[in-house]
Each structure stands twice: as structure tokens, then as C-alpha cells.
TORBAVEX-14683 format. One record per residue: residue number from 0; x, y, z of N, C-alpha, C in turn. Coordinates in Angstrom, 2 decimals, padded with zeros to 5 digits. Example, Ala and Ser with C-alpha at 12.3 -4.5 7.8 and 13.67 -1.06 7.14 Angstrom:
% TORBAVEX-14683
<pt><seq>0</seq><n_xx>013.19</n_xx><n_yy>-005.69</n_yy><n_zz>007.80</n_zz><ca_xx>012.30</ca_xx><ca_yy>-004.50</ca_yy><ca_zz>007.80</ca_zz><c_xx>013.20</c_xx><c_yy>-003.30</c_yy><c_zz>007.80</c_zz></pt>
<pt><seq>1</seq><n_xx>012.85</n_xx><n_yy>-002.25</n_yy><n_zz>007.08</n_zz><ca_xx>013.67</ca_xx><ca_yy>-001.06</ca_yy><ca_zz>007.14</ca_zz><c_xx>012.90</c_xx><c_yy>000.03</c_yy><c_zz>007.87</c_zz></pt>
***
This chain:
% TORBAVEX-14683
<pt><seq>0</seq><n_xx>087.90</n_xx><n_yy>079.01</n_yy><n_zz>118.11</n_zz><ca_xx>089.05</ca_xx><ca_yy>079.58</ca_yy><ca_zz>117.45</ca_zz><c_xx>088.56</c_xx><c_yy>080.33</c_yy><c_zz>116.20</c_zz></pt>
<pt><seq>1</seq><n_xx>089.09</n_xx><n_yy>081.53</n_yy><n_zz>115.99</n_zz><ca_xx>088.70</ca_xx><ca_yy>082.33</ca_yy><ca_zz>114.83</ca_zz><c_xx>089.30</c_xx><c_yy>081.75</c_yy><c_zz>113.56</c_zz></pt>
<pt><seq>2</seq><n_xx>088.55</n_xx><n_yy>081.83</n_yy><n_zz>112.48</n_zz><ca_xx>089.07</ca_xx><ca_yy>081.39</ca_yy><ca_zz>111.19</ca_zz><c_xx>090.02</c_xx><c_yy>082.43</c_yy><c_zz>110.65</c_zz></pt>
<pt><seq>3</seq><n_xx>091.00</n_xx><n_yy>081.99</n_yy><n_zz>109.90</n_zz><ca_xx>091.99</ca_xx><ca_yy>082.89</ca_yy><ca_zz>109.32</ca_zz><c_xx>091.34</c_xx><c_yy>083.96</c_yy><c_zz>108.46</c_zz></pt>
<pt><seq>4</seq><n_xx>090.22</n_xx><n_yy>083.65</n_yy><n_zz>107.84</n_zz><ca_xx>089.58</ca_xx><ca_yy>084.59</ca_yy><ca_zz>106.93</ca_zz><c_xx>088.77</c_xx><c_yy>085.67</c_yy><c_zz>107.65</c_zz></pt>
<pt><seq>5</seq><n_xx>088.56</n_xx><n_yy>085.53</n_yy><n_zz>108.94</n_zz><ca_xx>087.78</ca_xx><ca_yy>086.51</ca_yy><ca_zz>109.66</ca_zz><c_xx>088.63</c_xx><c_yy>087.76</c_yy><c_zz>109.93</c_zz></pt>
<pt><seq>6</seq><n_xx>088.04</n_xx><n_yy>088.92</n_yy><n_zz>109.72</n_zz><ca_xx>088.73</ca_xx><ca_yy>090.16</ca_yy><ca_zz>110.03</ca_zz><c_xx>088.76</c_xx><c_yy>090.31</c_yy><c_zz>111.54</c_zz></pt>
<pt><seq>7</seq><n_xx>089.91</n_xx><n_yy>090.69</n_yy><n_zz>112.04</n_zz><ca_xx>090.09</ca_xx><ca_yy>090.78</ca_yy><ca_zz>113.49</ca_zz><c_xx>089.49</c_xx><c_yy>092.07</c_yy><c_zz>114.05</c_zz></pt>
<pt><seq>8</seq><n_xx>089.03</n_xx><n_yy>092.00</n_yy><n_zz>115.28</n_zz><ca_xx>088.52</ca_xx><ca_yy>093.19</ca_yy><ca_zz>115.95</ca_zz><c_xx>089.64</c_xx><c_yy>093.81</c_yy><c_zz>116.77</c_zz></pt>
<pt><seq>9</seq><n_xx>089.40</n_xx><n_yy>095.02</n_yy><n_zz>117.27</n_zz><ca_xx>090.43</ca_xx><ca_yy>095.73</ca_yy><ca_zz>118.03</ca_zz><c_xx>090.87</c_xx><c_yy>094.96</c_yy><c_zz>119.27</c_zz></pt>
<pt><seq>10</seq><n_xx>090.03</n_xx><n_yy>094.09</n_yy><n_zz>119.79</n_zz><ca_xx>090.40</ca_xx><ca_yy>093.33</ca_yy><ca_zz>120.98</ca_zz><c_xx>091.16</c_xx><c_yy>092.05</c_yy><c_zz>120.65</c_zz></pt>
<pt><seq>11</seq><n_xx>091.30</n_xx><n_yy>091.73</n_yy><n_zz>119.37</n_zz><ca_xx>092.00</ca_xx><ca_yy>090.52</ca_yy><ca_zz>118.97</ca_zz><c_xx>093.50</c_xx><c_yy>090.69</c_yy><c_zz>119.19</c_zz></pt>
<pt><seq>12</seq><n_xx>094.18</n_xx><n_yy>089.66</n_yy><n_zz>119.68</n_zz><ca_xx>095.61</ca_xx><ca_yy>089.78</ca_yy><ca_zz>119.97</ca_zz><c_xx>096.47</c_xx><c_yy>090.28</c_yy><c_zz>118.82</c_zz></pt>
<pt><seq>13</seq><n_xx>096.16</n_xx><n_yy>089.90</n_yy><n_zz>117.57</n_zz><ca_xx>096.99</ca_xx><ca_yy>090.34</ca_yy><ca_zz>116.45</ca_zz><c_xx>096.86</c_xx><c_yy>091.84</c_yy><c_zz>116.22</c_zz></pt>
<pt><seq>14</seq><n_xx>095.67</n_xx><n_yy>092.40</n_yy><n_zz>116.44</n_zz><ca_xx>095.47</ca_xx><ca_yy>093.84</ca_yy><ca_zz>116.30</ca_zz><c_xx>096.18</c_xx><c_yy>094.56</c_yy><c_zz>117.44</c_zz></pt>
<pt><seq>15</seq><n_xx>096.07</n_xx><n_yy>094.03</n_yy><n_zz>118.63</n_zz><ca_xx>096.75</ca_xx><ca_yy>094.64</ca_yy><ca_zz>119.78</ca_zz><c_xx>098.27</c_xx><c_yy>094.59</c_yy><c_zz>119.58</c_zz></pt>
<pt><seq>16</seq><n_xx>098.78</n_xx><n_yy>093.48</n_yy><n_zz>119.11</n_zz><ca_xx>100.21</ca_xx><ca_yy>093.35</ca_yy><ca_zz>118.85</ca_zz><c_xx>100.66</c_xx><c_yy>094.36</c_yy><c_zz>117.79</c_zz></pt>
<pt><seq>17</seq><n_xx>099.92</n_xx><n_yy>094.48</n_yy><n_zz>116.71</n_zz><ca_xx>100.28</ca_xx><ca_yy>095.43</ca_yy><ca_zz>115.65</ca_zz><c_xx>100.26</c_xx><c_yy>096.85</c_yy><c_zz>116.18</c_zz></pt>
<pt><seq>18</seq><n_xx>099.32</n_xx><n_yy>097.16</n_yy><n_zz>117.06</n_zz><ca_xx>099.24</ca_xx><ca_yy>098.50</ca_yy><ca_zz>117.66</ca_zz><c_xx>100.49</c_xx><c_yy>098.78</c_yy><c_zz>118.50</c_zz></pt>
<pt><seq>19</seq><n_xx>100.91</n_xx><n_yy>097.81</n_yy><n_zz>119.28</n_zz><ca_xx>102.12</ca_xx><ca_yy>097.97</ca_yy><ca_zz>120.09</ca_zz><c_xx>103.35</c_xx><c_yy>098.13</c_yy><c_zz>119.20</c_zz></pt>
<pt><seq>20</seq><n_xx>103.45</n_xx><n_yy>097.30</n_yy><n_zz>118.17</n_zz><ca_xx>104.59</ca_xx><ca_yy>097.39</ca_yy><ca_zz>117.25</ca_zz><c_xx>104.60</c_xx><c_yy>098.75</c_yy><c_zz>116.54</c_zz></pt>
<pt><seq>21</seq><n_xx>103.43</n_xx><n_yy>099.25</n_yy><n_zz>116.16</n_zz><ca_xx>103.35</ca_xx><ca_yy>100.56</ca_yy><ca_zz>115.52</ca_zz><c_xx>103.83</c_xx><c_yy>101.66</c_yy><c_zz>116.46</c_zz></pt>
<pt><seq>22</seq><n_xx>103.51</n_xx><n_yy>101.54</n_yy><n_zz>117.73</n_zz><ca_xx>103.99</ca_xx><ca_yy>102.53</ca_yy><ca_zz>118.71</ca_zz><c_xx>105.51</c_xx><c_yy>102.46</c_yy><c_zz>118.85</c_zz></pt>
<pt><seq>23</seq><n_xx>106.07</n_xx><n_yy>101.27</n_yy><n_zz>118.87</n_zz><ca_xx>107.52</ca_xx><ca_yy>101.12</ca_yy><ca_zz>118.94</ca_zz><c_xx>108.18</c_xx><c_yy>101.71</c_yy><c_zz>117.69</c_zz></pt>
<pt><seq>24</seq><n_xx>107.53</n_xx><n_yy>101.54</n_yy><n_zz>116.56</n_zz><ca_xx>108.04</ca_xx><ca_yy>102.14</ca_yy><ca_zz>115.32</ca_zz><c_xx>108.00</c_xx><c_yy>103.66</c_yy><c_zz>115.42</c_zz></pt>
<pt><seq>25</seq><n_xx>106.90</n_xx><n_yy>104.19</n_yy><n_zz>115.91</n_zz><ca_xx>106.76</ca_xx><ca_yy>105.64</ca_yy><ca_zz>116.07</ca_zz><c_xx>107.86</c_xx><c_yy>106.21</c_yy><c_zz>116.97</c_zz></pt>
<pt><seq>26</seq><n_xx>108.25</n_xx><n_yy>105.43</n_yy><n_zz>117.98</n_zz><ca_xx>109.30</ca_xx><ca_yy>105.84</ca_yy><ca_zz>118.90</ca_zz><c_xx>110.70</c_xx><c_yy>105.66</c_yy><c_zz>118.32</c_zz></pt>
<pt><seq>27</seq><n_xx>110.78</n_xx><n_yy>105.07</n_yy><n_zz>117.13</n_zz><ca_xx>112.07</ca_xx><ca_yy>104.86</ca_yy><ca_zz>116.50</ca_zz><c_xx>112.79</c_xx><c_yy>103.60</c_yy><c_zz>116.94</c_zz></pt>
<pt><seq>28</seq><n_xx>112.13</n_xx><n_yy>102.74</n_yy><n_zz>117.68</n_zz><ca_xx>112.74</ca_xx><ca_yy>101.51</ca_yy><ca_zz>118.17</ca_zz><c_xx>112.66</c_xx><c_yy>100.37</c_yy><c_zz>117.15</c_zz></pt>
<pt><seq>29</seq><n_xx>111.77</n_xx><n_yy>100.51</n_yy><n_zz>116.18</n_zz><ca_xx>111.61</ca_xx><ca_yy>099.54</ca_yy><ca_zz>115.09</ca_zz><c_xx>111.63</c_xx><c_yy>100.33</c_yy><c_zz>113.79</c_zz></pt>
<pt><seq>30</seq><n_xx>112.37</n_xx><n_yy>099.82</n_yy><n_zz>112.82</n_zz><ca_xx>112.47</ca_xx><ca_yy>100.53</ca_yy><ca_zz>111.55</ca_zz><c_xx>111.28</c_xx><c_yy>100.29</c_yy><c_zz>110.64</c_zz></pt>
<pt><seq>31</seq><n_xx>110.97</n_xx><n_yy>099.05</n_yy><n_zz>110.36</n_zz><ca_xx>109.90</ca_xx><ca_yy>098.70</ca_yy><ca_zz>109.44</ca_zz><c_xx>109.14</c_xx><c_yy>097.49</c_yy><c_zz>109.96</c_zz></pt>
<pt><seq>32</seq><n_xx>107.91</n_xx><n_yy>097.36</n_yy><n_zz>109.52</n_zz><ca_xx>107.09</ca_xx><ca_yy>096.22</ca_yy><ca_zz>109.92</ca_zz><c_xx>106.64</c_xx><c_yy>095.42</c_yy><c_zz>108.71</c_zz></pt>
<pt><seq>33</seq><n_xx>106.66</n_xx><n_yy>094.11</n_yy><n_zz>108.86</n_zz><ca_xx>106.15</ca_xx><ca_yy>093.20</ca_yy><ca_zz>107.85</ca_zz><c_xx>105.23</c_xx><c_yy>092.20</c_yy><c_zz>108.51</c_zz></pt>
<pt><seq>34</seq><n_xx>104.47</n_xx><n_yy>091.50</n_yy><n_zz>107.69</n_zz><ca_xx>103.55</ca_xx><ca_yy>090.48</ca_yy><ca_zz>108.20</ca_zz><c_xx>103.73</c_xx><c_yy>089.20</c_yy><c_zz>107.39</c_zz></pt>
<pt><seq>35</seq><n_xx>103.27</n_xx><n_yy>088.10</n_yy><n_zz>107.94</n_zz><ca_xx>103.37</ca_xx><ca_yy>086.83</ca_yy><ca_zz>107.23</ca_zz><c_xx>102.07</c_xx><c_yy>086.04</c_yy><c_zz>107.38</c_zz></pt>
<pt><seq>36</seq><n_xx>101.84</n_xx><n_yy>085.19</n_yy><n_zz>106.39</n_zz><ca_xx>100.67</ca_xx><ca_yy>084.30</ca_yy><ca_zz>106.39</ca_zz><c_xx>099.36</c_xx><c_yy>085.06</c_yy><c_zz>106.60</c_zz></pt>
<pt><seq>37</seq><n_xx>099.18</n_xx><n_yy>086.12</n_yy><n_zz>105.80</n_zz><ca_xx>097.96</ca_xx><ca_yy>086.91</ca_yy><ca_zz>105.90</ca_zz><c_xx>097.16</c_xx><c_yy>086.83</c_yy><c_zz>104.62</c_zz></pt>
<pt><seq>38</seq><n_xx>095.90</n_xx><n_yy>087.14</n_yy><n_zz>104.75</n_zz><ca_xx>095.01</ca_xx><ca_yy>087.28</ca_yy><ca_zz>103.59</ca_zz><c_xx>094.80</c_xx><c_yy>088.77</c_yy><c_zz>103.37</c_zz></pt>
<pt><seq>39</seq><n_xx>094.28</n_xx><n_yy>089.17</n_yy><n_zz>102.23</n_zz><ca_xx>094.12</ca_xx><ca_yy>090.60</ca_yy><ca_zz>101.95</ca_zz><c_xx>093.36</c_xx><c_yy>091.38</c_yy><c_zz>103.03</c_zz></pt>
<pt><seq>40</seq><n_xx>092.33</n_xx><n_yy>090.79</n_yy><n_zz>103.60</n_zz><ca_xx>091.56</ca_xx><ca_yy>091.48</ca_yy><ca_zz>104.64</ca_zz><c_xx>092.41</c_xx><c_yy>091.75</c_yy><c_zz>105.88</c_zz></pt>
<pt><seq>41</seq><n_xx>093.27</n_xx><n_yy>090.80</n_yy><n_zz>106.24</n_zz><ca_xx>094.14</ca_xx><ca_yy>091.00</ca_yy><ca_zz>107.40</ca_zz><c_xx>095.18</c_xx><c_yy>092.07</c_yy><c_zz>107.12</c_zz></pt>
<pt><seq>42</seq><n_xx>095.71</n_xx><n_yy>092.09</n_yy><n_zz>105.90</n_zz><ca_xx>096.65</ca_xx><ca_yy>093.14</ca_yy><ca_zz>105.54</ca_zz><c_xx>095.98</c_xx><c_yy>094.50</c_yy><c_zz>105.60</c_zz></pt>
<pt><seq>43</seq><n_xx>094.76</n_xx><n_yy>094.60</n_yy><n_zz>105.11</n_zz><ca_xx>094.02</ca_xx><ca_yy>095.86</ca_yy><ca_zz>105.16</ca_zz><c_xx>093.86</c_xx><c_yy>096.35</c_yy><c_zz>106.59</c_zz></pt>
<pt><seq>44</seq><n_xx>093.57</n_xx><n_yy>095.44</n_yy><n_zz>107.51</n_zz><ca_xx>093.45</ca_xx><ca_yy>095.82</ca_yy><ca_zz>108.93</ca_zz><c_xx>094.79</c_xx><c_yy>096.32</c_yy><c_zz>109.47</c_zz></pt>
<pt><seq>45</seq><n_xx>095.87</n_xx><n_yy>095.64</n_yy><n_zz>109.13</n_zz><ca_xx>097.20</ca_xx><ca_yy>096.07</ca_yy><ca_zz>109.59</ca_zz><c_xx>097.55</c_xx><c_yy>097.44</c_yy><c_zz>109.02</c_zz></pt>
<pt><seq>46</seq><n_xx>097.20</n_xx><n_yy>097.68</n_yy><n_zz>107.76</n_zz><ca_xx>097.50</ca_xx><ca_yy>098.96</ca_yy><ca_zz>107.12</ca_zz><c_xx>096.70</c_xx><c_yy>100.11</c_yy><c_zz>107.73</c_zz></pt>
<pt><seq>47</seq><n_xx>095.59</n_xx><n_yy>099.82</n_yy><n_zz>108.38</n_zz><ca_xx>094.85</ca_xx><ca_yy>100.85</ca_yy><ca_zz>109.11</ca_zz><c_xx>095.62</c_xx><c_yy>101.32</c_yy><c_zz>110.33</c_zz></pt>
<pt><seq>48</seq><n_xx>096.52</n_xx><n_yy>100.47</n_yy><n_zz>110.82</n_zz><ca_xx>097.26</ca_xx><ca_yy>100.76</ca_yy><ca_zz>112.04</ca_zz><c_xx>098.61</c_xx><c_yy>101.39</c_yy><c_zz>111.73</c_zz></pt>
<pt><seq>49</seq><n_xx>099.31</n_xx><n_yy>100.86</n_yy><n_zz>110.71</n_zz><ca_xx>100.67</ca_xx><ca_yy>101.33</ca_yy><ca_zz>110.40</ca_zz><c_xx>101.04</c_xx><c_yy>100.93</c_yy><c_zz>108.98</c_zz></pt>
<pt><seq>50</seq><n_xx>102.14</n_xx><n_yy>101.47</n_yy><n_zz>108.49</n_zz><ca_xx>102.66</ca_xx><ca_yy>101.06</ca_yy><ca_zz>107.18</ca_zz><c_xx>103.23</c_xx><c_yy>099.65</c_yy><c_zz>107.30</c_zz></pt>
<pt><seq>51</seq><n_xx>103.02</n_xx><n_yy>098.87</n_yy><n_zz>106.28</n_zz><ca_xx>103.58</ca_xx><ca_yy>097.52</ca_yy><ca_zz>106.18</ca_zz><c_xx>104.48</c_xx><c_yy>097.51</c_yy><c_zz>104.95</c_zz></pt>
<pt><seq>52</seq><n_xx>105.73</n_xx><n_yy>097.06</n_yy><n_zz>105.12</n_zz><ca_xx>106.67</ca_xx><ca_yy>097.10</ca_yy><ca_zz>103.99</ca_zz><c_xx>106.79</c_xx><c_yy>095.78</c_yy><c_zz>103.26</c_zz></pt>
<pt><seq>53</seq><n_xx>106.40</n_xx><n_yy>094.67</n_yy><n_zz>103.89</n_zz><ca_xx>106.50</ca_xx><ca_yy>093.38</ca_yy><ca_zz>103.21</ca_zz><c_xx>105.48</c_xx><c_yy>092.39</c_yy><c_zz>103.75</c_zz></pt>
<pt><seq>54</seq><n_xx>105.16</n_xx><n_yy>091.44</n_yy><n_zz>102.88</n_zz><ca_xx>104.27</ca_xx><ca_yy>090.33</ca_yy><ca_zz>103.23</ca_zz><c_xx>104.99</c_xx><c_yy>089.05</c_yy><c_zz>102.85</c_zz></pt>
<pt><seq>55</seq><n_xx>105.07</n_xx><n_yy>088.13</n_yy><n_zz>103.79</n_zz><ca_xx>105.71</ca_xx><ca_yy>086.85</ca_yy><ca_zz>103.52</ca_zz><c_xx>104.68</c_xx><c_yy>085.75</c_yy><c_zz>103.70</c_zz></pt>
<pt><seq>56</seq><n_xx>104.09</n_xx><n_yy>085.34</n_yy><n_zz>102.59</n_zz><ca_xx>103.12</ca_xx><ca_yy>084.25</ca_yy><ca_zz>102.59</ca_zz><c_xx>103.74</c_xx><c_yy>083.01</c_yy><c_zz>101.98</c_zz></pt>
<pt><seq>57</seq><n_xx>103.10</n_xx><n_yy>081.88</n_yy><n_zz>102.19</n_zz><ca_xx>103.53</ca_xx><ca_yy>080.62</ca_yy><ca_zz>101.58</ca_zz><c_xx>103.19</c_xx><c_yy>080.70</c_yy><c_zz>100.10</c_zz></pt>
<pt><seq>58</seq><n_xx>104.21</n_xx><n_yy>080.79</n_yy><n_zz>099.27</n_zz><ca_xx>104.01</ca_xx><ca_yy>081.01</ca_yy><ca_zz>097.84</ca_zz><c_xx>105.21</c_xx><c_yy>080.45</c_yy><c_zz>097.10</c_zz></pt>
<pt><seq>59</seq><n_xx>104.98</n_xx><n_yy>079.60</n_yy><n_zz>096.13</n_zz><ca_xx>106.08</ca_xx><ca_yy>079.06</ca_yy><ca_zz>095.35</ca_zz><c_xx>105.56</c_xx><c_yy>078.56</c_yy><c_zz>094.01</c_zz></pt>
<pt><seq>60</seq><n_xx>106.42</n_xx><n_yy>077.93</n_yy><n_zz>093.23</n_zz><ca_xx>106.04</ca_xx><ca_yy>077.49</ca_yy><ca_zz>091.90</ca_zz><c_xx>104.87</c_xx><c_yy>076.48</c_yy><c_zz>091.93</c_zz></pt>
<pt><seq>61</seq><n_xx>104.75</n_xx><n_yy>075.72</n_yy><n_zz>092.99</n_zz><ca_xx>103.68</ca_xx><ca_yy>074.73</ca_yy><ca_zz>093.11</ca_zz><c_xx>102.41</c_xx><c_yy>075.30</c_yy><c_zz>093.76</c_zz></pt>
<pt><seq>62</seq><n_xx>102.56</n_xx><n_yy>076.30</n_yy><n_zz>094.61</n_zz><ca_xx>101.42</ca_xx><ca_yy>076.91</ca_yy><ca_zz>095.30</ca_zz><c_xx>101.30</c_xx><c_yy>078.36</c_yy><c_zz>094.86</c_zz></pt>
<pt><seq>63</seq><n_xx>100.39</n_xx><n_yy>078.62</n_yy><n_zz>093.92</n_zz><ca_xx>100.26</ca_xx><ca_yy>079.94</ca_yy><ca_zz>093.31</ca_zz><c_xx>098.86</c_xx><c_yy>080.52</c_yy><c_zz>093.53</c_zz></pt>
<pt><seq>64</seq><n_xx>098.23</n_xx><n_yy>080.15</n_yy><n_zz>094.62</n_zz><ca_xx>096.87</ca_xx><ca_yy>080.63</ca_yy><ca_zz>094.88</ca_zz><c_xx>096.79</c_xx><c_yy>082.12</c_yy><c_zz>095.13</c_zz></pt>
<pt><seq>65</seq><n_xx>097.92</n_xx><n_yy>082.73</n_yy><n_zz>095.50</n_zz><ca_xx>097.92</ca_xx><ca_yy>084.15</ca_yy><ca_zz>095.85</ca_zz><c_xx>098.40</c_xx><c_yy>085.05</c_yy><c_zz>094.72</c_zz></pt>
<pt><seq>66</seq><n_xx>098.36</n_xx><n_yy>084.59</n_yy><n_zz>093.48</n_zz><ca_xx>098.86</ca_xx><ca_yy>085.40</ca_yy><ca_zz>092.37</ca_zz><c_xx>098.25</c_xx><c_yy>086.81</c_yy><c_zz>092.34</c_zz></pt>
<pt><seq>67</seq><n_xx>096.95</n_xx><n_yy>086.92</n_yy><n_zz>092.47</n_zz><ca_xx>096.30</ca_xx><ca_yy>088.24</ca_yy><ca_zz>092.43</ca_zz><c_xx>096.73</c_xx><c_yy>089.09</c_yy><c_zz>093.62</c_zz></pt>
<pt><seq>68</seq><n_xx>096.86</n_xx><n_yy>088.48</n_yy><n_zz>094.78</n_zz><ca_xx>097.30</ca_xx><ca_yy>089.20</ca_yy><ca_zz>095.98</ca_zz><c_xx>098.74</c_xx><c_yy>089.69</c_yy><c_zz>095.79</c_zz></pt>
<pt><seq>69</seq><n_xx>099.61</n_xx><n_yy>088.84</n_yy><n_zz>095.26</n_zz><ca_xx>101.00</ca_xx><ca_yy>089.21</ca_yy><ca_zz>095.02</ca_zz><c_xx>101.07</c_xx><c_yy>090.37</c_yy><c_zz>094.02</c_zz></pt>
<pt><seq>70</seq><n_xx>100.26</n_xx><n_yy>090.31</n_yy><n_zz>092.99</n_zz><ca_xx>100.21</ca_xx><ca_yy>091.40</ca_yy><ca_zz>092.01</ca_zz><c_xx>099.77</c_xx><c_yy>092.71</c_yy><c_zz>092.65</c_zz></pt>
<pt><seq>71</seq><n_xx>098.78</n_xx><n_yy>092.61</n_yy><n_zz>093.53</n_zz><ca_xx>098.31</ca_xx><ca_yy>093.83</ca_yy><ca_zz>094.22</ca_zz><c_xx>099.38</c_xx><c_yy>094.39</c_yy><c_zz>095.15</c_zz></pt>
<pt><seq>72</seq><n_xx>100.09</n_xx><n_yy>093.52</n_yy><n_zz>095.84</n_zz><ca_xx>101.18</ca_xx><ca_yy>093.97</ca_yy><ca_zz>096.71</ca_zz><c_xx>102.22</c_xx><c_yy>094.74</c_yy><c_zz>095.89</c_zz></pt>
<pt><seq>73</seq><n_xx>102.59</n_xx><n_yy>094.19</n_yy><n_zz>094.75</n_zz><ca_xx>103.59</ca_xx><ca_yy>094.85</ca_yy><ca_zz>093.89</ca_zz><c_xx>103.08</c_xx><c_yy>096.21</c_yy><c_zz>093.44</c_zz></pt>
<pt><seq>74</seq><n_xx>101.82</n_xx><n_yy>096.28</n_yy><n_zz>093.06</n_zz><ca_xx>101.23</ca_xx><ca_yy>097.55</ca_yy><ca_zz>092.63</ca_zz><c_xx>101.25</c_xx><c_yy>098.57</c_yy><c_zz>093.76</c_zz></pt>
<pt><seq>75</seq><n_xx>101.04</n_xx><n_yy>098.11</n_yy><n_zz>094.99</n_zz><ca_xx>101.01</ca_xx><ca_yy>098.99</ca_yy><ca_zz>096.16</ca_zz><c_xx>102.38</c_xx><c_yy>099.28</c_yy><c_zz>096.74</c_zz></pt>
<pt><seq>76</seq><n_xx>103.43</n_xx><n_yy>098.69</n_yy><n_zz>096.15</n_zz><ca_xx>104.79</ca_xx><ca_yy>098.94</ca_yy><ca_zz>096.62</ca_zz><c_xx>105.15</c_xx><c_yy>098.18</c_yy><c_zz>097.88</c_zz></pt>
<pt><seq>77</seq><n_xx>104.47</n_xx><n_yy>097.07</n_yy><n_zz>098.12</n_zz><ca_xx>104.75</ca_xx><ca_yy>096.23</ca_yy><ca_zz>099.29</ca_zz><c_xx>105.50</c_xx><c_yy>095.00</c_yy><c_zz>098.81</c_zz></pt>
<pt><seq>78</seq><n_xx>106.67</n_xx><n_yy>094.76</n_yy><n_zz>099.38</n_zz><ca_xx>107.48</ca_xx><ca_yy>093.61</ca_yy><ca_zz>098.98</ca_zz><c_xx>106.78</c_xx><c_yy>092.32</c_yy><c_zz>099.38</c_zz></pt>
<pt><seq>79</seq><n_xx>107.03</n_xx><n_yy>091.28</n_yy><n_zz>098.57</n_zz><ca_xx>106.45</ca_xx><ca_yy>089.97</ca_yy><ca_zz>098.89</ca_zz><c_xx>107.46</c_xx><c_yy>088.88</c_yy><c_zz>098.63</c_zz></pt>
***
């Protein structure tokens, strides 16, 4: 099983799924795409395929490990 921190290759199911979703978006069947439970490297891979409008990670007052990532998302105009 691949670790969450590993960047996915084009043959990985998540990349293939994002490619299909991007095509549906291009056809006008999907308005916007978001991702959840990703690390910065995975978001970067998704952004190579299509625009991402939001990221929904596990983040709250007790779990703040993603502060820098959240700040970067805000700077890039991606909702979190």
C-alpha cells in the first residue's frame, strides 16, 4: 500500500480519477472540484490536472499541524 506522503504516478487511481473528473468539468457536467485529506504534494499533482477550488483536511482547534498549508491555500485563493 502506498504511503499518503508519496506522490502519485499517472497510473495511480487517484490521478486517473482526477483526470476523469477534470474531463467532466471540461464538458460542463461538473462545476468545481475540491479534494480532501491531502498533503501539499498531492494537491500539487491535482493542480497539474485541473483547478482545485477547495481543500477539506482534518483541521481544528486541537489539530493544527496544517497551519502553514492552510496559510498557503489562502494565499493561493483555495478555500479550506
